[in-house]
N, C-alpha and C positions, 0 to 999 in steps of 0.2 A: 438247483446248480445258471439257468436260467433267467430268474427271478431272482436270484441275490444278482444279478451282472445288470437287473433290470432295476434295484434298486437300488443298486449304486453310484448307476446313470443318473434315477432321478437328481437324489443330493447333490448329487454333484453336480447341475442339470440347477436346480436351486441357486446349487453352495455360490453357479457362476454369474446366476441374478442378481443375486443382495451384496456381490462382490461386484457386480457395474454399478450397479444403484447407489452404494457406497463409495465407490471411486468418481464420480457422475455428480455427483452433494461438495466432496469434498473439494473439484475443480473448480463448481460456481462459489464453495465458499470462500477459495483464493483466492478469488477473481475478484468477488469483493471488496476484499481487504485489499486487493493490491490498487485496488478504485484511491479506493480511501484515505489510504499512503498517501497516492501521490498529489490527492486533492488538499491531503494537512497541507505536504509541505507548498503547493502552491500556497495555501494561506500565511502560512509564517515568512512564508517570502513576501506577500504580499504585506504582511505585515509590517514585518521591518524596512521594505520601502516607501513605508507610511508614514515609519514614523521619522524617518530619513530626512523626506519631504517637508516633516511640524518641523521637523532643528537641522535646515537646515543650514545653520548660521555656527552651527554646533554649539550651541550651549547647555543646555542638557544634556548633551554624552554627557559631556565638559565636567558636569554639576557632580560631587557625590552619593547626595541622598538619590537622582532620581538615575544617576549614569551608571548603577548597576545593571540599572534595570536592559542601556542599552546594549552592556554586554553577555548578562545573559539572552536574550535576545540570540546575540553574535552566536552565542553557544547553541542554542537551541537550531539556528542553521545550521552549522557547522558539524549538528551528532544526525543531523533531520539527512543532512545529504554526503551524510556514509555510509548512514543504515540504507537509505531509499536509492537505489542504482535505478536511476533510469536511463543509462546511457547506449545500450544494447538499443543497437538498426531494428531490430525487432521486435519493440516495446516503446511505444508514444508518449514521446512527453508531455503533451497535450490531452488532459483530461477528454474531453470531446473528442478525441482524435480514437481511447484507447474505449470511448462504447462505441463509438460508428465501428471499428474494428472489426467488432463482436454480430 
């Protein structure tokens, strides 16, 4: 009977260690992906700002051939802003702040 309890405790210990390591890896992966998403959002916004600076008179934006690109970029920015919420007070919006927090 005592051997059975020791066996069950050892199995439980090994299972708990495995779950702990798996959970740490999952949290690390989530942090990396979150940093990637915030960085991607910043890149998309920077591209939009640079395009608006280049097209300061709105000539390209109103052109039929090039204007679709501006509308696509605006749609990408809207979708990115909706999906990546960095408005929480505990989640810094600057990627450098996020890396320094860890």
